[in-house]
N, C-alpha and C positions, 0 to 999 in steps of 0.2 A: 574668400573674397567677401568682404562685409562692407565695402564702400558703396555709397549710392551713386549711381550714374546720373548725369544731367540728362533727363529724358529727351530734351530737345536736341541733344548732341550725339546720341547713341543710336546706331542702327544695328538691328539683329537679323540674322538669317540662319536657317537650319544648316547644320553640318551634314555632310553626306556620309553614307555607310551604314544606314539603319533600315531594317525592314519594319514597316509600320502597318498596323491593322486596327480596325475598329472591332471592339468586343463589348457588346451590350452598351453601346453609346460612349464608351471610353476608348481613348487611344492607348495602344500598347505598342512597344517597340523592342526590337532586339538589335544590339550593336553587332555588326558583322566583325568588327575589329577585336572586341574584347569578350564577346559572348554574353554581355550583361543584358538583363531584361529590365525594361522600364514601364511602369504604368503611369501615364500622365493624367489619367482621370478625364472627366468631361471638359472642364474649363481649361485644364492644361493642354488637352488635345486641341481646343480652339486656339489657344496661344500658339501651339505648334503649327496649325494651319495658317495662321496669320504670318508666321515667319517663313513661309514657303518661298517668299521672295524678300529681298531686303526691305525692312520696315523700321521706321523710327519708333522708339518706345512710346513717345507721346501719341503717335497715330494709333498704335496698338491699344493703348489705354482708352483713347477716344472711342474706338470701335467697340471695345468691351463694355464701356459705360453705356453705349447706345443699345447694346444687346442684352445686358443683364442689369438687375436692380442693385446697383452698387454706387457708392459715392466716389467721385473722381480721385480724391486723395487716398482713400482706402485701396482703390483699385491700383493706383500707381505704386503704392508701397508693396502690395502683394505681388504684382507683376514683376517688380524689380527683384524681390526675393526669389521668386520662381525662376526668373531668367538667370539670376546669378547661380542658382543650383544647376541649371542646365548648362551654363557656361563652364562651371567647374568640372562637369562630367564630359565636356567636349561636345555636347549635343547641339549647341548653337555657336555661331561665330559672332563676335562683338567688334563693331567698328566705332571708335570714338572720333568725332569731328575735330 
């Protein structure tokens, strides 16, 4: 999945079926379905938290820009790449308007 989503038209939400824990400030997860282990890191963990209920990507980017020292364009690009990886693993659900 290498296409860019229109951030104003895409909503993301966590998929179910994962055990999630904080480990030294980083989010780690275990898939109940496939037994795979994921380390989302600190910022990836924050993205995971923001996706606990449906959220538009552009709102997620706005929140991250407010919390971290990052340019909006850079943040949007990196968030899209990260979310596409999560989507390819089935960790998040993607809804396009």
